[in-house]
N, C-alpha and C positions, 0 to 999 in steps of 0.2 A: 413589424416587431416592436415590442415594448423596450424601454431603455434598459431594464434589468435583463431582458433576454439578450440584447446586444452586448452588454457587458459580460454576461455569463459565457456567451459564445467566444468572445475575445479571450477571456481568462482561461477557458478550457481548450483553446485552440492551438496551443503551443506556438505562440507568436515568435517571430525572429527578433533576437536581441543582439545588437552589435557589441563589439569589444569596447567601444566608447561608452555605450550605455552601461555596461558592467563596471567600467572604470569609474565613471561618475557616481554610480551607486555605491561603490566601495568608499569613495571619498566622503560621501554624505553619511554613510554608516559609521565610519571611524570617527568622524567629527561629532556625531551625536552620541556615540558611546562615551567619548571623552567628556562631553557636556553632562551626561548622565552620571558618570563617576563623580564629577565635581558637585553636581546637584544632590548627590546622595547624602551630603553632609549638611544640608539646609534644614532649617527648623520645620518647614512644612512637611518634609519627608518624615522627620521624627514624629510629627503630629499625625501623619497618615498611617504609619506602620501599625499601630494598635487596632485601627479600624479595619484594615485589610490584611489580616493575619491568618486567613484560612490556610491550612496545611496542604502541601503538595510537593511537586518535584521541581518547580521553577525557581529561578534565581532573581533576587532583587539586586541589581548591580550596585556594587560598593557596600552591600550590607551582608548578604548571605543567601544560602539556598534553603528550600523547604517551604515554598509558598505555592498556592494554587495558581494555575496559569493566568486567570483573569485578575487575581490580586497582584501578581508580579507585573503584569502589563500595566495595571493602574498605577502602581507606585513608580515604576520606571518611567511612565509618561509624565508624572508629576516632577520627578527629579530631572528628567531630560529637558524639561521646558522652564523650570523655575529660574534659572540664571540667565535666560534669554540668549543663550549661546548657540541655539540650534538653527538650522538653515531655514530659508524662506523661499517662496515661489510666487511670482506674479500671477500665475494661472489661477490659484485659489486664494490669493491675497492672504496667505497664511504660511503655516509651518508644515511642510509636507512630510519630512522624515520622522519627526518625533511623534506625530499623530499615529503612525502605523508601525514603526520599527519595534516598540515594546511588545506589541501584540504578536508580531511575527517571531520574535525571539522566544516568547513564552510558549507558543504553540510548537515552534521548532524544537525547543528543549524537551517538551512533552513527547514528541515523536522521534527525536534523534535525527532531525532533518540534516541534510548535507549543506555545506556552504553554498553550493550551486543552487539548491532549492530555495534557500533564504534569499539569495540575490534575485532569482526570478520572481519570488513572491513579493519582494520589495518593489521591483519594477512594475508589476501588475498593480500593487496597492497604490503606489504613488500616481500611476497613470490614471486610475479610476478617480481618485480624489481631485486630481488636477483637471481632468476633462470635465468633471462635474463643476469644478470651480469656474471653468471657462463659460459654462452655461449660466451660473447664478451667483458667483462670489460677489460681484459688484453690488447686486441687489441685497444679498445677505448682509453685506457690510453696511449698506445704507439703512437697513432696518434695525441694526444694532446687534445682530448675531455675531458670535466669534466664529468667523468663517473657517478657521482651521479645524474646529471641532465639528462643525456642521458637515463639512465635506469629508473630513478625515475618517469619520466612523464608517463611511461606505468603503473607503480604501482599506482600512484596517480589517474589516470583515471580509472583503474580497481576497486580501492576501492570506488570511487565515484559512478561508475556504480552499484556496489553491493548495496550501500545505496539507490540508486534510484530504486532498484528492477528490473533492466534490465533483459530481457530474453537473451538467448545465442546469438541470431542474433544481437540485439542491442549492447550487450557487445562486440561482434566482431568488430562492426563498431566503438565503443568507442576506442578500442585498435588501430585500423587502423588510426583513426584520430590523436590519440596521437603520433603515429609513425612519423607523419609529423610535430610535434611540438617540437621534441627533439632538444636541442641546449646547447651551453656552451663551450667556448674554454679556455684551461688552461693558455693561455697567460695572461689572466686577473687575475690569482692568485696573491695575494699580494695587491689587490685592493678591494674596496667594491663591484665591479661588480661580484666577486665570490659569494657573498650572493644573489645578484640579480638573478644569475642563478637559485638558489633554489626557490626564490620567483616565477620566471617564471614557473618553473617545477610544483609547487603546483597549481598556478593559471590556467595553461594550462590543468592540470588534471581535474579541475572542468569544464572548457570550453569544453573539448573533450566529457565528459559524457553528458553535456547539449546539445551539438550539435547533438549527436547521439539520444538523447531523442526526438529531434525535427525532426528527419528523415534524417539528413546528413549521407551519406554512405561512405564507404571506401572499398578498395580492400581486398578480403579475404587473399591475399598474401602480404599485406602491410608490414609484418615483414620480411619474408624470400624470397620474390619475387626477380626477376632478378634486378629490380631497387627499391628494398625495403630497409627497415631499416637496416637489418644486412649487406647487401652489401654496401650501401652508407656510413654507419658510420664505419663499421669494415672491409669491404672488403670481407665478406663471401658470396659467391655466390653458389647457388645450394644446400643449406642445406635442409635436410628433417628431419622431427620429427615424431616419432611413439609412440606406446603404452608404450614402455619402458621409453621414456622421460616423457610421461604423468604420469606414475606411480611415478616419483620422486617428483611431486608437493605435498607439504604437508606431505611428507613421508621420512624424517621429514621436518617440516618447517625450513627454514634457520635460523630463530630467535633462534632455539634450537640447531642446528648443521649446520655450525660451531658456530653460535651465533653472537650476536652483542656485540661490545666492548663499554661500557660506559666510558666516558672520565674522567680522573683525571685532565688533564691540558687543558687550553683553547688555543690549538694550533693544527696545522695540524696533522692528525693521523700518518703521516709518521715520525713525530718527536718522537712519544711516546715510541716506543721500545728503542730508543737510550737514551732518557731522563731517563727512568726507569732503564736501564742498568747502566748508569753513576751514578745515585743516589745510586744504589746498591753498586757499587765500592766505592763511597765516604763514605757511612755509614759503610760498612764492614771493611774499612781500616782507619776509623776515620780521614778522610782527611779534611783539610781546604783549602780555596782558595790559600793560600801560598804554599800548598803542590803540586800544579798543575802547571806544566810548559807547558804541551801540551795535547790536547785531539784529538784523532783520531776516526772517526766513519765510519765504512764500511757498506754500504747499497746497496740494489738492484737498478738497473736502474730505475724501476718505482718510488721508493721512492725518488731518487735523482731528478727525473724530477719534483716532486712536491715542493721540497725545494728550491724555486726560489730566496729567499732573505736571505741567511745565515748571511749577514752583514746588519741588518735592520736599516732603518732611522726613521720609525714610527711604530705605533701599528699594522697596517695591515701587514706590512712586518715582524714584530717580531713573528707572528704566525708560520712562516716558518723557524725559526732560532733555531737550537738545542743549539748553544752556548749561546743564550740569555736565554733559559729555564734553562740551568744548572747554569748560572750566578745568576739567581734569587734564586735558591736553595742555592748556596754557600754564598750568601750575606744575607740570612735569610729573603728574601722578598717573600710574598705570590705569587704563580703562579696563579694570578687571573687577569681579564681584566683591573682592575684599575691601575695595574703596567705596562701596555703596552703603555707607553708614551715616547716621546723623552727625557723627563727629566730623566727617569729611564734608558732608553737605553744608553744614553751618559754619564752616571756616569763612572768615570775612572775605577772603580773596575768591572763594568759590561763589559765595552769595552775590558778590558784585557782578560777576559775569552772568549768573542766572537771572538776576533782576534787570540786566541790560539786554536781555534776549527777548525778542518780540516775534510772534507768529502771526501770519495773516494768510487768507486764501488767495492763491494765485490761480485765476480761472483757466489759464492756458494749460494747467496740469490736470484739469478735470476732464472726465468723459473720454479718456484715451483708450486705445485697444488694450485687451487684457495683457498682452505681452509687456506693456509698460508698467504694470502693477499700480502702485499709488501715484506714479508720475514723478517728473523731475522736481528737484528742490532748487528754488531761486534764492540765493543767499547774498547778503550784503553786509559788509563791515564798515561802520563809520568811525573814522579816526577823530581824535580830539580837535584837530584843526578843520574838521568838516569834510575832509576827503572821503569819498565813498568808493569802496572796492566791491566789485560784483562778480558773481560766477553762477552758472547753471550746472548742476550735477544731475545727469540723466539717470545713471545707474550707480549703485554703490560698489565699493570694493568687495570682492567675493562673488559678484555676478560673473557670468561667463564672458562678458565683455571686458571685465577687469578681474581675471581669475587670480585667486591666491594659489601660489605654487604648492606642490606637495610638501616642500620643506616648511612652508608657512602653516599648513594644516598640522604637520607634526609638532611644530613649536607650540601651537595653541593647545593641541591635545596633551602635550607634556605639562603645560601649565595647569591643565585640568586634573591630571592624575597625580601630580607630585604631592607627596605626603599622605596619599590615600591608599595607593597600591605601590609596591616596590618598583623602583626604576627599571630593573631588568625585566620584571614581569610586564610592566607597561610597554616596554619596547617590543617584547615578544607579541603582546596582544595587538599592537599597532601593525606589525609586519604580517601577522596572520590574517587580520581583517583585510589588509590591502592585497592579500592573495586568497581571498575567501573561497573562491571557486575550487581550491584544492583541498578544502577541509571536508573530511568524511562525516563529521558529526558536530553540530553547532554546540553541543554540550562542552566540548573541549575549549571552545572560545569563551563560553560563559564562565567556565571554571577560572579563567584568568581575570575575570571582572570583579573578583572579590578578594 
C-alpha cells in the first residue's frame, strides 16, 4: 500500500478513540480557541482581513461571520499562531492544533457538524500530521522548512476530508493534493509571515479536500514517490510503508503519547525548556536580577536554528529570545503579549539580562528520538562572585510529564479572552468546548467566539 492509501484507510476506518484522547483534544482545542481570540486583535490579522474577504458562511473568531471557509481558516490560522500561545508536539517539531483546527471549524460550520464529529476530525488530523512528522520532521527542520506548515497541511486536509465524509479514494486524492500545497521557510521566523504560514496551511487543507470532492485527482504515490513529498521536502527516496507502520496509527494517538505541550509562555517552543529551567534556578536559589552576572544556555542544533533573534528589536523578534523571557520574570513583568513591545524590550534592566544571556550548542541534546523534540536545555547562571548554578530541563511546563491543570488552562484562556468577548460568554464558551461531544452543531460554539 502507498502511504496515502494507509492514511485513507485509517481515517475512513472508524478507529477507536479513548476518553483520554477526547479529553486531551478538548484541552488543546479550548487552549487554541483562546489564543485565536487574543490573536484576532493583532496587526497582522487586520492586514490579512482585506486580502481574505471572500463571502460565505464561516466565522473569523473574534471578528465576525460571513467569510468563505478557506478564508476563515486562513485568518483563524494566522490569529491562532501570531501570539505564540498555541500548543506544540515533539512528533512534528511544531504546532499541531493551530495548523488543523481552523480548517476543521470552517468546514464544520459549513456542514453543521456535531461536536463529536469535530473531535474525531481533530484526532485524525493531528494524528496524520504527527505521524508524518515522526517520519520527516527532523530533516524538514534541518533543511529550513517550517515543519508545522509542511506536515500540518496533510493533517488539515485529512480532517476536512473526514468531515466531508470522503471515501478512501477521495481521501487519497485529498492527501495527494495537499502534498503539493506544503510550504513555509524558516527564514521568515521573527516576522509576521511565520503566522501566515499557518494560515496558508489551514486554508489549503480546506481547499485540498474541496478540490478532491469535485473530482481533482492526485498520484497514489504523491507522498513517497520518487518526485513526491518525502523526497522533495526531506530528501527521502524509495521509502516503503507496510502493515507495521499502519498499526502505529492511533495506537496510541500522538496527542496521548508523547502528547502535546500546552504553552505557559507566548514564545517559540524552543525557548520554553530553557525559560523553565532558569526560572527553576532563580526560584530555588532565591535569586534577584542583581544576583545574575551571566546566563548560559546549551541547546540542540534544531533549537538554535529556531532562535533567530536572541537580541530582539520588536515584539515579533522577542518571541525567539530566551534572555527577554527571563528578564520579564526577573523584573516582575507578566510574560504575556502586551509586554512584547520595544518600550519594554529596551528598558535598561531588560537589556542587561538580554545581553548577559549566551546560547551554545549542547551536543548531548542533538539526534535524540522524536519523542524528545528539540531536546533538553542545559542552563547555567553565574553569580557576581563566580558561583555557577546549573540545571538540565528535559521537558517544558505544559508537557504531559509536567501538565498544566485544567484550572491553569482556564486562567490562560481567560487572559486571552478578557476585553474581547464578554466574561459570561467566554465562560460559557469554555464550558461548552470542554463538553464538546455533547454539542449538536458546531455553529452554536462559533457563535460564542465573536
